[in-house]
All heavy atoms as TSV, in Angstrom:
chain	resi	resn	atom	element	x	y	z
A	1	MET	N	N	-20.401	3.808	-13.356
A	1	MET	CA	C	-19.818	3.004	-14.521
A	1	MET	C	C	-18.576	2.361	-13.893
A	1	MET	O	O	-18.436	1.175	-14.106
A	1	MET	CB	C	-19.473	3.894	-15.618
A	1	MET	CG	C	-18.802	3.070	-16.795
A	1	MET	SD	S	-18.820	3.933	-18.261
A	1	MET	CE	C	-17.909	3.011	-19.267
A	2	ILE	N	N	-17.783	3.022	-13.161
A	2	ILE	CA	C	-16.542	2.277	-12.550
A	2	ILE	C	C	-17.018	1.252	-11.595
A	2	ILE	O	O	-16.409	0.266	-11.465
A	2	ILE	CB	C	-15.536	3.379	-11.917
A	2	ILE	CG1	C	-15.056	4.325	-13.045
A	2	ILE	CG2	C	-14.464	2.763	-11.199
A	2	ILE	CD1	C	-14.312	5.396	-12.494
A	3	TYR	N	N	-18.041	1.598	-10.810
A	3	TYR	CA	C	-18.488	0.669	-9.700
A	3	TYR	C	C	-18.949	-0.671	-10.561
A	3	TYR	O	O	-18.640	-1.779	-9.967
A	3	TYR	CB	C	-19.719	1.250	-8.959
A	3	TYR	CG	C	-20.224	0.315	-7.988
A	3	TYR	CD1	C	-19.586	-0.095	-6.873
A	3	TYR	CD2	C	-21.365	-0.344	-8.200
A	3	TYR	CE1	C	-20.099	-1.048	-5.908
A	3	TYR	CE2	C	-21.999	-1.089	-7.293
A	3	TYR	CZ	C	-21.239	-1.464	-6.210
A	3	TYR	OH	O	-21.835	-2.442	-5.268
A	4	THR	N	N	-19.719	-0.573	-11.619
A	4	THR	CA	C	-20.240	-1.825	-12.207
A	4	THR	C	C	-18.987	-2.620	-12.933
A	4	THR	O	O	-18.970	-3.707	-12.909
A	4	THR	CB	C	-21.167	-1.472	-13.290
A	4	THR	OG1	O	-20.578	-0.464	-14.301
A	4	THR	CG2	C	-22.460	-0.925	-12.725
A	5	SER	N	N	-17.911	-1.839	-13.389
A	5	SER	CA	C	-16.848	-2.476	-13.891
A	5	SER	C	C	-16.060	-3.277	-12.806
A	5	SER	O	O	-15.588	-4.468	-12.984
A	5	SER	CB	C	-15.893	-1.561	-14.619
A	5	SER	OG	O	-16.430	-0.937	-15.643
A	6	LEU	N	N	-15.781	-2.674	-11.626
A	6	LEU	CA	C	-15.251	-3.266	-10.558
A	6	LEU	C	C	-16.100	-4.403	-10.068
A	6	LEU	O	O	-15.529	-5.543	-9.708
A	6	LEU	CB	C	-14.900	-2.297	-9.323
A	6	LEU	CG	C	-13.839	-1.306	-9.665
A	6	LEU	CD1	C	-13.838	-0.252	-8.469
A	6	LEU	CD2	C	-12.578	-1.864	-9.913
A	7	GLN	N	N	-17.425	-4.246	-10.046
A	7	GLN	CA	C	-18.215	-5.394	-9.616
A	7	GLN	C	C	-18.171	-6.535	-10.524
A	7	GLN	O	O	-18.066	-7.731	-10.068
A	7	GLN	CB	C	-19.666	-4.867	-9.448
A	7	GLN	CG	C	-20.572	-5.692	-8.823
A	7	GLN	CD	C	-21.936	-5.105	-8.536
A	7	GLN	OE1	O	-22.258	-4.096	-9.260
A	7	GLN	NE2	N	-22.800	-5.625	-7.657
A	8	SER	N	N	-18.173	-6.271	-11.802
A	8	SER	CA	C	-18.034	-7.441	-12.752
A	8	SER	C	C	-16.630	-8.080	-12.656
A	8	SER	O	O	-16.577	-9.318	-12.821
A	8	SER	CB	C	-18.365	-7.008	-14.177
A	8	SER	OG	O	-17.534	-6.007	-14.597
A	9	ALA	N	N	-15.626	-7.296	-12.477
A	9	ALA	CA	C	-14.308	-7.825	-12.334
A	9	ALA	C	C	-14.226	-8.663	-11.068
A	9	ALA	O	O	-13.629	-9.842	-11.093
A	9	ALA	CB	C	-13.196	-6.737	-12.406
A	10	ALA	N	N	-14.746	-8.280	-9.917
A	10	ALA	CA	C	-14.801	-9.015	-8.834
A	10	ALA	C	C	-15.597	-10.229	-8.891
A	10	ALA	O	O	-15.171	-11.340	-8.481
A	10	ALA	CB	C	-15.362	-8.200	-7.657
A	11	HIS	N	N	-16.688	-10.189	-9.650
A	11	HIS	CA	C	-17.452	-11.498	-9.857
A	11	HIS	C	C	-16.763	-12.380	-10.794
A	11	HIS	O	O	-16.703	-13.725	-10.524
A	11	HIS	CB	C	-18.774	-11.074	-10.657
A	11	HIS	CG	C	-19.680	-12.229	-10.828
A	11	HIS	ND1	N	-20.297	-12.991	-10.009
A	11	HIS	CD2	C	-19.882	-12.863	-12.082
A	11	HIS	CE1	C	-20.848	-13.810	-10.487
A	11	HIS	NE2	N	-20.888	-13.944	-11.742
A	12	TRP	N	N	-16.033	-11.856	-11.752
A	12	TRP	CA	C	-15.209	-12.824	-12.702
A	12	TRP	C	C	-14.162	-13.436	-11.944
A	12	TRP	O	O	-13.885	-14.671	-11.982
A	12	TRP	CB	C	-14.560	-12.015	-13.803
A	12	TRP	CG	C	-13.592	-12.804	-14.641
A	12	TRP	CD1	C	-13.940	-13.749	-15.548
A	12	TRP	CD2	C	-12.171	-12.932	-14.424
A	12	TRP	NE1	N	-12.808	-14.245	-16.199
A	12	TRP	CE2	C	-11.627	-13.808	-15.391
A	12	TRP	CE3	C	-11.350	-12.220	-13.556
A	12	TRP	CZ2	C	-10.410	-14.122	-15.482
A	12	TRP	CZ3	C	-9.975	-12.533	-13.709
A	12	TRP	CH2	C	-9.482	-13.469	-14.623
A	13	PHE	N	N	-13.425	-12.696	-10.970
A	13	PHE	CA	C	-12.375	-13.160	-10.100
A	13	PHE	C	C	-12.902	-14.249	-9.117
A	13	PHE	O	O	-12.243	-15.308	-8.918
A	13	PHE	CB	C	-11.645	-12.082	-9.360
A	13	PHE	CG	C	-10.457	-12.468	-8.546
A	13	PHE	CD1	C	-9.314	-12.664	-9.209
A	13	PHE	CD2	C	-10.594	-12.717	-7.203
A	13	PHE	CE1	C	-8.214	-13.116	-8.433
A	13	PHE	CE2	C	-9.465	-13.110	-6.431
A	13	PHE	CZ	C	-8.271	-13.341	-7.136
A	14	ALA	N	N	-14.076	-13.956	-8.589
A	14	ALA	CA	C	-14.722	-14.996	-7.603
A	14	ALA	C	C	-15.097	-16.268	-8.324
A	14	ALA	O	O	-14.993	-17.292	-7.664
A	14	ALA	CB	C	-15.756	-14.344	-6.913
A	15	GLU	N	N	-15.523	-16.232	-9.658
A	15	GLU	CA	C	-15.934	-17.383	-10.253
A	15	GLU	C	C	-14.642	-18.230	-10.900
A	15	GLU	O	O	-14.855	-19.255	-11.403
A	15	GLU	CB	C	-16.946	-16.990	-11.381
A	15	GLU	CG	C	-18.068	-16.419	-10.883
A	15	GLU	CD	C	-19.023	-17.446	-10.000
A	15	GLU	OE1	O	-18.968	-18.618	-10.446
A	15	GLU	OE2	O	-19.457	-17.074	-8.985
A	16	SER	N	N	-13.508	-17.523	-10.919
A	16	SER	CA	C	-12.361	-18.281	-11.504
A	16	SER	C	C	-11.903	-19.411	-10.631
A	16	SER	O	O	-12.234	-19.473	-9.427
A	16	SER	CB	C	-11.198	-17.231	-11.581
A	16	SER	OG	O	-11.574	-16.186	-12.493
A	17	SER	N	N	-11.002	-20.157	-11.165
A	17	SER	CA	C	-10.473	-21.303	-10.391
A	17	SER	C	C	-9.432	-20.897	-9.343
A	17	SER	O	O	-8.937	-19.752	-9.358
A	17	SER	CB	C	-9.822	-22.390	-11.215
A	17	SER	OG	O	-8.491	-21.775	-11.720
A	18	HIS	N	N	-9.284	-21.665	-8.265
A	18	HIS	CA	C	-8.489	-21.253	-7.134
A	18	HIS	C	C	-7.034	-21.161	-7.591
A	18	HIS	O	O	-6.355	-20.194	-7.102
A	18	HIS	CB	C	-8.599	-22.234	-6.014
A	18	HIS	CG	C	-9.951	-22.395	-5.417
A	18	HIS	ND1	N	-10.563	-21.301	-4.879
A	18	HIS	CD2	C	-10.865	-23.368	-5.420
A	18	HIS	CE1	C	-11.757	-21.614	-4.494
A	18	HIS	NE2	N	-12.018	-22.907	-4.757
A	19	ILE	N	N	-6.617	-21.831	-8.519
A	19	ILE	CA	C	-5.243	-21.782	-8.992
A	19	ILE	C	C	-5.022	-20.416	-9.729
A	19	ILE	O	O	-4.029	-19.845	-9.530
A	19	ILE	CB	C	-4.933	-23.064	-9.860
A	19	ILE	CG1	C	-4.998	-24.318	-9.078
A	19	ILE	CG2	C	-3.658	-22.807	-10.552
A	19	ILE	CD1	C	-4.781	-25.570	-9.840
A	20	LEU	N	N	-5.997	-20.089	-10.618
A	20	LEU	CA	C	-5.874	-18.798	-11.289
A	20	LEU	C	C	-5.910	-17.594	-10.294
A	20	LEU	O	O	-5.262	-16.685	-10.451
A	20	LEU	CB	C	-6.938	-18.657	-12.298
A	20	LEU	CG	C	-6.946	-17.419	-13.173
A	20	LEU	CD1	C	-5.693	-17.296	-13.928
A	20	LEU	CD2	C	-8.099	-17.359	-14.161
A	21	GLN	N	N	-6.803	-17.744	-9.265
A	21	GLN	CA	C	-6.836	-16.683	-8.222
A	21	GLN	C	C	-5.540	-16.531	-7.531
A	21	GLN	O	O	-4.985	-15.422	-7.334
A	21	GLN	CB	C	-7.903	-16.966	-7.232
A	21	GLN	CG	C	-9.320	-16.852	-7.720
A	21	GLN	CD	C	-10.357	-17.179	-6.761
A	21	GLN	OE1	O	-9.934	-17.605	-5.591
A	21	GLN	NE2	N	-11.597	-17.031	-7.047
A	22	ALA	N	N	-4.791	-17.686	-7.255
A	22	ALA	CA	C	-3.585	-17.610	-6.476
A	22	ALA	C	C	-2.512	-17.063	-7.377
A	22	ALA	O	O	-1.684	-16.250	-7.032
A	22	ALA	CB	C	-3.152	-19.114	-6.065
A	23	LEU	N	N	-2.552	-17.429	-8.642
A	23	LEU	CA	C	-1.555	-16.870	-9.619
A	23	LEU	C	C	-1.706	-15.441	-9.840
A	23	LEU	O	O	-0.787	-14.571	-9.789
A	23	LEU	CB	C	-1.719	-17.633	-11.053
A	23	LEU	CG	C	-0.871	-17.005	-12.138
A	23	LEU	CD1	C	0.586	-17.324	-11.815
A	23	LEU	CD2	C	-1.221	-17.686	-13.467
A	24	LEU	N	N	-2.908	-14.928	-10.057
A	24	LEU	CA	C	-3.170	-13.442	-10.206
A	24	LEU	C	C	-2.842	-12.722	-8.916
A	24	LEU	O	O	-2.342	-11.636	-9.012
A	24	LEU	CB	C	-4.584	-13.253	-10.550
A	24	LEU	CG	C	-5.068	-13.786	-11.917
A	24	LEU	CD1	C	-6.566	-13.631	-12.157
A	24	LEU	CD2	C	-4.224	-12.993	-12.997
A	25	ALA	N	N	-3.193	-13.200	-7.855
A	25	ALA	CA	C	-2.781	-12.584	-6.535
A	25	ALA	C	C	-1.261	-12.507	-6.335
A	25	ALA	O	O	-0.729	-11.423	-5.937
A	25	ALA	CB	C	-3.413	-13.244	-5.326
A	26	SER	N	N	-0.584	-13.518	-6.732
A	26	SER	CA	C	0.865	-13.495	-6.551
A	26	SER	C	C	1.532	-12.568	-7.632
A	26	SER	O	O	2.437	-11.762	-7.278
A	26	SER	CB	C	1.462	-14.933	-6.912
A	26	SER	OG	O	0.998	-15.786	-5.932
A	27	VAL	N	N	0.990	-12.527	-8.818
A	27	VAL	CA	C	1.587	-11.527	-9.810
A	27	VAL	C	C	1.246	-10.213	-9.377
A	27	VAL	O	O	2.091	-9.187	-9.515
A	27	VAL	CB	C	1.028	-11.850	-11.144
A	27	VAL	CG1	C	1.130	-10.743	-12.178
A	27	VAL	CG2	C	1.375	-13.152	-11.677
A	28	PHE	N	N	0.106	-9.825	-8.791
A	28	PHE	CA	C	-0.273	-8.518	-8.353
A	28	PHE	C	C	0.704	-8.105	-7.170
A	28	PHE	O	O	1.177	-7.006	-7.182
A	28	PHE	CB	C	-1.724	-8.526	-7.936
A	28	PHE	CG	C	-2.203	-7.080	-7.250
A	28	PHE	CD1	C	-2.333	-6.033	-8.198
A	28	PHE	CD2	C	-2.182	-6.959	-5.953
A	28	PHE	CE1	C	-2.608	-4.718	-7.510
A	28	PHE	CE2	C	-2.504	-5.706	-5.411
A	28	PHE	CZ	C	-2.828	-4.627	-6.243
A	29	THR	N	N	0.886	-9.030	-6.242
A	29	THR	CA	C	1.695	-8.742	-5.090
A	29	THR	C	C	3.278	-8.470	-5.691
A	29	THR	O	O	3.887	-7.551	-5.138
A	29	THR	CB	C	1.759	-9.903	-4.098
A	29	THR	OG1	O	0.399	-10.044	-3.722
A	29	THR	CG2	C	2.518	-9.574	-2.984
A	30	TRP	N	N	3.698	-9.331	-6.525
A	30	TRP	CA	C	4.988	-9.121	-7.119
A	30	TRP	C	C	5.077	-7.838	-7.818
A	30	TRP	O	O	6.017	-7.009	-7.602
A	30	TRP	CB	C	5.326	-10.261	-8.038
A	30	TRP	CG	C	6.686	-10.034	-8.699
A	30	TRP	CD1	C	7.884	-10.312	-8.291
A	30	TRP	CD2	C	6.885	-9.300	-10.037
A	30	TRP	NE1	N	8.799	-9.964	-9.080
A	30	TRP	CE2	C	8.177	-9.309	-10.256
A	30	TRP	CE3	C	5.977	-8.830	-10.968
A	30	TRP	CZ2	C	8.754	-8.751	-11.354
A	30	TRP	CZ3	C	6.476	-8.314	-12.088
A	30	TRP	CH2	C	7.960	-8.318	-12.254
A	31	GLY	N	N	4.136	-7.392	-8.576
A	31	GLY	CA	C	4.104	-6.160	-9.287
A	31	GLY	C	C	4.191	-4.845	-8.348
A	31	GLY	O	O	4.806	-4.010	-8.690
A	32	MET	N	N	3.342	-5.035	-7.258
A	32	MET	CA	C	3.230	-3.798	-6.353
A	32	MET	C	C	4.648	-3.736	-5.582
A	32	MET	O	O	5.248	-2.656	-5.336
A	32	MET	CB	C	2.199	-4.012	-5.375
A	32	MET	CG	C	0.791	-3.801	-5.962
A	32	MET	SD	S	0.464	-2.221	-6.693
A	32	MET	CE	C	0.618	-2.596	-8.457
A	33	THR	N	N	5.289	-4.845	-5.232
A	33	THR	CA	C	6.558	-4.850	-4.681
A	33	THR	C	C	7.620	-4.228	-5.637
A	33	THR	O	O	8.540	-3.497	-5.225
A	33	THR	CB	C	7.012	-6.255	-4.182
A	33	THR	OG1	O	6.034	-6.769	-3.185
A	33	THR	CG2	C	8.253	-6.261	-3.566
A	34	ALA	N	N	7.648	-4.640	-6.841
A	34	ALA	CA	C	8.616	-4.213	-7.908
A	34	ALA	C	C	8.391	-2.734	-8.085
A	34	ALA	O	O	9.344	-1.935	-8.204
A	34	ALA	CB	C	8.330	-5.007	-9.132
A	35	LEU	N	N	7.144	-2.243	-8.158
A	35	LEU	CA	C	6.939	-0.831	-8.262
A	35	LEU	C	C	7.395	-0.038	-7.184
A	35	LEU	O	O	7.989	0.873	-7.307
A	35	LEU	CB	C	5.400	-0.596	-8.363
A	35	LEU	CG	C	5.006	0.854	-8.660
A	35	LEU	CD1	C	5.428	1.333	-9.993
A	35	LEU	CD2	C	3.408	0.911	-8.647
A	36	GLY	N	N	7.284	-0.386	-5.940
A	36	GLY	CA	C	7.667	0.129	-4.746
A	36	GLY	C	C	9.261	0.217	-4.677
A	36	GLY	O	O	9.906	1.254	-4.410
A	37	ALA	N	N	9.877	-0.926	-5.117
A	37	ALA	CA	C	11.257	-1.005	-5.145
A	37	ALA	C	C	11.830	-0.092	-6.264
A	37	ALA	O	O	12.967	0.411	-6.133
A	37	ALA	CB	C	11.765	-2.406	-5.275
A	38	ALA	N	N	11.097	0.060	-7.349
A	38	ALA	CA	C	11.649	0.898	-8.519
A	38	ALA	C	C	11.750	2.324	-8.044
A	38	ALA	O	O	12.476	3.163	-8.790
A	38	ALA	CB	C	10.714	0.693	-9.694
A	39	LEU	N	N	11.016	2.729	-7.146
A	39	LEU	CA	C	10.912	4.205	-6.805
A	39	LEU	C	C	12.312	4.537	-6.174
A	39	LEU	O	O	12.730	5.801	-6.238
A	39	LEU	CB	C	9.906	4.436	-5.654
A	39	LEU	CG	C	8.504	4.259	-6.062
A	39	LEU	CD1	C	7.608	4.543	-4.887
A	39	LEU	CD2	C	8.237	5.389	-7.117
A	40	VAL	N	N	13.241	3.607	-5.813
A	40	VAL	CA	C	14.596	3.833	-5.257
A	40	VAL	C	C	15.332	4.518	-6.486
A	40	VAL	O	O	16.203	5.350	-6.128
A	40	VAL	CB	C	15.148	2.554	-4.815
A	40	VAL	CG1	C	16.674	2.744	-4.465
A	40	VAL	CG2	C	14.391	2.122	-3.584
A	41	PHE	N	N	15.167	4.079	-7.637
A	41	PHE	CA	C	15.927	4.598	-8.731
A	41	PHE	C	C	15.516	6.042	-9.158
A	41	PHE	O	O	16.331	6.659	-9.884
A	41	PHE	CB	C	15.721	3.671	-9.989
A	41	PHE	CG	C	16.213	2.270	-9.725
A	41	PHE	CD1	C	15.361	1.180	-9.733
A	41	PHE	CD2	C	17.580	2.032	-9.575
A	41	PHE	CE1	C	15.765	-0.134	-9.460
A	41	PHE	CE2	C	18.090	0.753	-9.332
A	41	PHE	CZ	C	17.140	-0.292	-9.329
A	42	PHE	N	N	14.471	6.483	-8.693
A	42	PHE	CA	C	14.017	7.859	-9.113
A	42	PHE	C	C	14.240	8.879	-7.927
A	42	PHE	O	O	13.889	10.035	-8.146
A	42	PHE	CB	C	12.580	7.823	-9.625
A	42	PHE	CG	C	12.288	6.883	-10.759
A	42	PHE	CD1	C	11.638	5.704	-10.652
A	42	PHE	CD2	C	12.931	7.213	-11.982
A	42	PHE	CE1	C	11.423	4.866	-11.672
A	42	PHE	CE2	C	12.744	6.346	-13.041
A	42	PHE	CZ	C	12.070	5.219	-12.908
A	43	THR	N	N	14.602	8.425	-6.831
A	43	THR	CA	C	14.777	9.488	-5.727
A	43	THR	C	C	16.255	9.599	-5.338
A	43	THR	O	O	16.950	8.561	-5.246
A	43	THR	CB	C	14.024	8.934	-4.514
A	43	THR	OG1	O	14.449	7.732	-4.045
A	43	THR	CG2	C	12.456	8.988	-4.698
A	44	LYS	N	N	16.711	10.812	-5.153
A	44	LYS	CA	C	18.070	11.023	-4.831
A	44	LYS	C	C	18.186	11.157	-3.238
A	44	LYS	O	O	19.195	10.766	-2.741
A	44	LYS	CB	C	18.695	12.107	-5.598
A	44	LYS	CG	C	18.806	11.985	-7.049
A	44	LYS	CD	C	19.641	12.996	-7.652
A	44	LYS	CE	C	19.506	12.729	-9.212
A	44	LYS	NZ	N	20.803	12.257	-9.768
A	45	GLN	N	N	17.235	11.826	-2.752
A	45	GLN	CA	C	17.154	12.204	-1.354
A	45	GLN	C	C	15.793	12.105	-0.850
A	45	GLN	O	O	14.954	12.583	-1.348
A	45	GLN	CB	C	17.815	13.524	-1.063
A	45	GLN	CG	C	17.997	13.815	0.440
A	45	GLN	CD	C	18.706	15.115	0.627
A	45	GLN	OE1	O	18.699	16.003	-0.376
A	45	GLN	NE2	N	19.245	15.406	1.838
A	46	VAL	N	N	15.595	11.494	0.253
A	46	VAL	CA	C	14.272	11.108	0.904
A	46	VAL	C	C	14.143	12.031	2.020
A	46	VAL	O	O	14.936	12.297	2.852
A	46	VAL	CB	C	14.175	9.670	1.255
A	46	VAL	CG1	C	12.696	9.502	1.836
A	46	VAL	CG2	C	14.429	8.757	0.016
A	47	ASN	N	N	12.915	12.753	2.009
A	47	ASN	CA	C	12.320	13.501	3.057
A	47	ASN	C	C	12.258	12.666	4.334
A	47	ASN	O	O	11.790	11.459	4.245
A	47	ASN	CB	C	11.092	14.168	2.679
A	47	ASN	CG	C	10.584	15.167	3.808
A	47	ASN	OD1	O	11.286	15.354	4.830
A	47	ASN	ND2	N	9.541	15.789	3.489
A	48	GLN	N	N	12.662	13.201	5.456
A	48	GLN	CA	C	12.710	12.412	6.701
A	48	GLN	C	C	11.364	12.020	7.216
A	48	GLN	O	O	11.088	10.960	7.601
A	48	GLN	CB	C	13.467	13.127	7.963
A	48	GLN	CG	C	13.557	12.391	9.193
A	48	GLN	CD	C	14.496	11.128	8.983
A	48	GLN	OE1	O	15.494	11.228	8.230
A	48	GLN	NE2	N	14.167	10.109	9.614
A	49	LYS	N	N	10.272	12.927	7.072
A	49	LYS	CA	C	8.905	12.535	7.320
A	49	LYS	C	C	8.452	11.455	6.477
A	49	LYS	O	O	7.680	10.448	6.888
A	49	LYS	CB	C	8.045	13.797	7.212
A	49	LYS	CG	C	8.083	14.703	8.362
A	49	LYS	CD	C	6.967	15.736	8.162
A	49	LYS	CE	C	6.939	16.616	9.387
A	49	LYS	NZ	N	5.828	17.568	9.191
A	50	LEU	N	N	8.723	11.508	5.108
A	50	LEU	CA	C	8.284	10.331	4.193
A	50	LEU	C	C	9.050	9.164	4.560
A	50	LEU	O	O	8.326	7.975	4.533
A	50	LEU	CB	C	8.618	10.742	2.748
A	50	LEU	CG	C	8.344	9.724	1.742
A	50	LEU	CD1	C	6.845	9.509	1.706
A	50	LEU	CD2	C	8.792	10.137	0.497
A	51	LEU	N	N	10.248	9.046	4.960
A	51	LEU	CA	C	11.029	7.972	5.514
A	51	LEU	C	C	10.360	7.388	6.733
A	51	LEU	O	O	10.083	6.054	6.797
A	51	LEU	CB	C	12.411	8.267	5.680
A	51	LEU	CG	C	13.359	7.067	6.031
A	51	LEU	CD1	C	13.298	6.032	4.917
A	51	LEU	CD2	C	14.802	7.536	6.229
A	52	ASP	N	N	9.942	8.131	7.652
A	52	ASP	CA	C	9.384	7.710	8.938
A	52	ASP	C	C	7.950	7.062	8.571
A	52	ASP	O	O	7.682	6.042	9.116
A	52	ASP	CB	C	9.105	8.926	9.754
A	52	ASP	CG	C	10.430	9.316	10.500
A	52	ASP	OD1	O	11.529	8.709	10.380
A	52	ASP	OD2	O	10.351	10.561	10.933
A	53	MET	N	N	7.163	7.601	7.531
A	53	MET	CA	C	6.042	7.101	7.262
A	53	MET	C	C	6.201	5.761	6.573
A	53	MET	O	O	5.348	4.733	6.867
A	53	MET	CB	C	5.235	8.053	6.282
A	53	MET	CG	C	3.681	7.672	5.961
A	53	MET	SD	S	3.013	8.843	4.891
A	53	MET	CE	C	3.849	8.594	3.315
A	54	MET	N	N	7.068	5.641	5.604
A	54	MET	CA	C	7.283	4.427	5.009
A	54	MET	C	C	7.760	3.280	5.963
A	54	MET	O	O	7.287	2.214	5.786
A	54	MET	CB	C	8.391	4.571	3.869
A	54	MET	CG	C	7.867	5.386	2.739
A	54	MET	SD	S	8.940	5.438	1.297
A	54	MET	CE	C	10.542	5.761	1.872
A	55	ILE	N	N	8.606	3.579	6.898
A	55	ILE	CA	C	9.000	2.646	7.869
A	55	ILE	C	C	7.751	2.185	8.774
A	55	ILE	O	O	7.642	1.043	9.125
A	55	ILE	CB	C	10.104	3.083	8.788
A	55	ILE	CG1	C	11.451	3.286	8.029
A	55	ILE	CG2	C	10.355	2.357	10.068
A	55	ILE	CD1	C	12.527	4.000	8.725
A	56	GLY	N	N	6.879	3.189	9.067
A	56	GLY	CA	C	5.718	2.788	9.774
A	56	GLY	C	C	4.767	1.872	9.053
A	56	GLY	O	O	4.163	0.896	9.559
A	57	PHE	N	N	4.601	2.085	7.707
A	57	PHE	CA	C	3.781	1.146	6.895
A	57	PHE	C	C	4.478	-0.249	6.747
A	57	PHE	O	O	3.703	-1.140	6.759
A	57	PHE	CB	C	3.446	1.760	5.622
A	57	PHE	CG	C	2.368	2.725	5.606
A	57	PHE	CD1	C	2.480	4.084	5.298
A	57	PHE	CD2	C	1.013	2.302	5.854
A	57	PHE	CE1	C	1.480	4.981	5.228
A	57	PHE	CE2	C	0.027	3.210	5.930
A	57	PHE	CZ	C	0.289	4.478	5.606
A	58	SER	N	N	5.708	-0.306	6.650
A	58	SER	CA	C	6.365	-1.548	6.569
A	58	SER	C	C	6.356	-2.378	7.757
A	58	SER	O	O	6.377	-3.476	7.847
A	58	SER	CB	C	7.922	-1.360	6.277
A	58	SER	OG	O	8.570	-0.779	7.333
A	59	GLY	N	N	6.024	-1.682	9.074
A	59	GLY	CA	C	5.998	-2.567	10.295
A	59	GLY	C	C	4.572	-2.879	10.594
A	59	GLY	O	O	4.375	-3.682	11.430
A	60	ALA	N	N	3.615	-2.361	9.793
A	60	ALA	CA	C	2.225	-2.733	10.005
A	60	ALA	C	C	1.917	-4.111	9.422
A	60	ALA	O	O	2.374	-4.569	8.581
A	60	ALA	CB	C	1.291	-1.606	9.555
């Protein structure tokens, strides 16, 4: 069921106009960046291994 929902959403996205696709991709990217930045407000101390992993992903 989830696969068919994702498939229909992907089909809808592919059939949308290029301007709408660019807008949705930009909003999604902004949202994920804001979510990642919001984690700063909920952590007081970061584990060194987690920090190393996050730095590794940011460099990729």
